C-alpha positions, 0 to 999 in steps of 0.5 A: 820654610814651613811645610805650607810654604814648601807645598805652595812652592812645589805647586807653583813649580809643578804648574809652571812645568805644565804651562811650559809643556802646554805652550810648547805643544800648543803654541802661544796662548792668552792667560784666559785660554790657559786659565780654562785649561788649568781649571780656572785657578788663576792665582796659581796660574799667574804665579806659574807664569811669573816663575817662567817669565823670571827664568826667561822661559816665556815671552809675555806680550799685551794683547787687547785686554789680556796677555799672550804667553809663548815659549821664549824664542818660539 
């Protein structure tokens, strides 16, 4: 794995941790709400939410024109 790949993977993992902490403390939020809180980096945010979803840490449900994300079991 190249340094660039490991840097990206580390950024995604770090962002996933921050997203999980935000959802744990503030409750369910839409992707748009999360994007505002994470400085608008939607690509990194989407990767982080996908990581959390793959690890069964969050539930994602459709809501109007977006998705609502919440800590699994909350």
